[in-house]
N, C-alpha and C positions, 0 to 999 in steps of 0.2 A: 233610184226613187224610193222614198220611206214609207213605210207601213203599207206595203203591195200586197201584202197577207189581206189585210183588212179591206183593202180597194176590189181586190181580185174575187174574195169571199162574197162582200158586197155583190159583184157584178155577177157572178154564179147565182144569187139567190134573186137575181131581179131586183135590189133595193137599192135605189137611190139613195146617193151622198145625203142630199139634204132632207131625206125622212129619216136618216141619223141624227143629224144637227136639229132639226127639230125636238125629237125625243130627247136628246140632253140638253135641251134647253137654250141653245144657240142659234145665231146665226148660220148659213150655209156658207157665209165667208169665214165666219172667224173658224168654221171646222175646214175648212178647206185648209185654211192656213195652220191650223194645227196639225194637220197630216202633215205638212211639210218636213218636221222632226216627228224621230223614230216615240211611240208612246211605249211607256212602260207596258211590262207583260199584265198586269192587274188591270190596267186601262183598257187593255185591248182585250181582255176575257169580256169585260163589261158592255164592250161596243162588239164584240161576236155575239155575247148574248142579245142584245138590239135588235143587230142582221136577224138573227132567226126569230125573234117577236115578230119584228116587222114582214117578215118573210111568210110567216104563219098567217097572219091579218092579211097578208095582199093576197091568198089562197083563199081568204074568206070574202074579200073584196071582189075578186076575179071568178066565183065559183071553184069548177072545181082546174083541179092543176093541168097544166097542157098535158102531160101523160095520162091523165084520166080519160077525155075530152075523147068523143068519138070520132071519127076520121072527117067529122066538120068544121066549116070553119069557122 
């Protein structure tokens, strides 16, 4: 599978692929199709940065990160 590093990184960070596509200004279908071929290292760096940015925003959207929450659900 191509771009497995990007897919796994996004999953670990809790970032959905459609959010990455939205940030890139393309549809989720187009992004999924592009993931079928390996990205250049430069493009990967750009997408890793987007994932980090979205993960940070996600932390803000949902309040404290799971690891920072108390024992309550």
